N, C-alpha and C positions, 0 to 999 in steps of 0.2 A: 408060313404066310398067314394061315388061318388063325394061329395063336396071336399074331399082332392085331388082327381084327377083333378078337374077343377080349383083349386086354382093356381094362377100363381106362378111359381118358381122365387125366388129372386137370382140374381147372382151379386156378387161384383168382379170386375176385373179391370185391369189397363185401363186407358183412352187411346184412340188412336186418331190420327189426324182426323179420320173420324167422331169422336164424337164432334168435335169442335162446330159446329153450334148448336147442341142440348144443349151443355153446356153453350154457350153464352145466349141462350133463358132462361135456368133455372136460370142462375146467374142474368140476367137483371130483372127477375120477383121477385128476393129476395133482391135486393140492390138498394140504391139510384142511384149509378153509376155502371151500369153493365160493365163488362170487354169486350173488343173487341175480335174478333176472333184471331187477331194477338197476343194479350196478352195471351189468354188462350192457343193457339197453342205453343207459346214460352215457357210457363211454362210446358206444357206437354213434350216438348223436352229437357228441362233443366235437366242436370244430378244431380242437387242438390234437385230436386223436384220429389216426387212421387205422383201419382194421382190414385184415385180409383173412379169407376163409379158403381152406383147401377142400375141394370137393372131388369126389370120384363119380364119374358119370357111368351109370349102368347101361346095359344093352337096351333098357326100356326108357332111357332118358332121364331117370331120376338123378339128382345131384345132391346127395346127402353130405353134410359137412363131416370131415374126418379130423380137422385140426384148424387152429386159428391163431392169429397173433394180433395184439393191440399195441400200438406205438404212439406215444405222445411226443409232439414236436413243439418246442417253445424256443423262439429266437433262433439260435444257431446250434441247438442241441436236440437230440432225440433220446428217448428212453423207452426200452421195451417194458411195457407194463405187465404183460403176460404172454406166454406162448404155451399152447397145449395141443397134444395129439391124443385122440381117442385110444384107450388101451389096446383095442383090437387092431389098430392101425400102426402101432409103434414098430420100429425096426425096418421101415420101408423107405426111410429118407424124407418123410413128409415134413419133419421139423426143419431139416436143412432146406428143403424147397421153399418153405414159408420164409425162413430167414433170408435166403438169397433174394427172393422177390422183394421183401421189405427193404433190404439194403440197396437194391436197384432203384426202388422208388425214392429213397432218401438221397441217393447220389444224383438222380435226375432232378430232384428238388433243391440241389445245392446245399444240403445239410452236411456240415463238415465232420460231425462226430456223433456217435451213439453210445449210450451206456445201458447196462443192465445189471441186475443182481441175480445170482444163482447160488443155490445151496451147494457148499463145497463138497458135500457127500453125494451129489448127483453127478456121478462120473461121466455118464453118457452126454448130459447137457454141457458140462464143462469141456469135454472133448470136442463137441460140436463147435462151441464158441471159439475155442482155441484154434481149431482148424480153419475157421473163417477169419482169423487174424485178431481176435479180441485179446487184450492183455489185462492182467490184474492191476488195478490202480488203488485198491483198498479192500478192507475187510470190515464186516459188521458182526461182531460176536452177539449171539442170542437173537439175531434178526428173525429167525424162524421159530420163535417161541410160541407154544400153544397154551401157555399158562400153567402147564403141568411139570415143566422142567426147564433147564437152561436154554434149550432150543439150539438149532444149528447155526453155523456161521455162514453169512452170505459173502460171497466174493463179489466185489464191485469190478466189473469189466468194462473196458472202453475199446471202441474201434474207431480209428481215424479214417474217415472216408475221403477226405480231401487234404 
């Protein structure tokens, strides 16, 4: 029983401008080209984008971000712009929790489908998306190029929500 009381509470809520620096750090740790504070702050402020942040609440009430997702919705489609989890927090199901909450929000908002691109070499992410029902609808060769080589292939995935 005491173990349950000491376990940190997980909170998923909207990102705020004050989260920007933490999100920049999380994103930079997960991608070849991390996004700048201006880019992330601009997306958080964009009316077509919704953002969710996963926070762990400590015994002292601190709610530090451990992951986030940014999704753009236009007309009747949504696109995952990015999803990232801090390296020290990976393997705990936080990416799944973020995706599931985002999908609930989209379903509630009557969005019929969502797309995303994922590096085909990122087996854990591909497995997560497939387990949520995403299916491959295309490929983009060289999508993840860093200018030094051919770059990885992006799988274009889609999930029909309605």
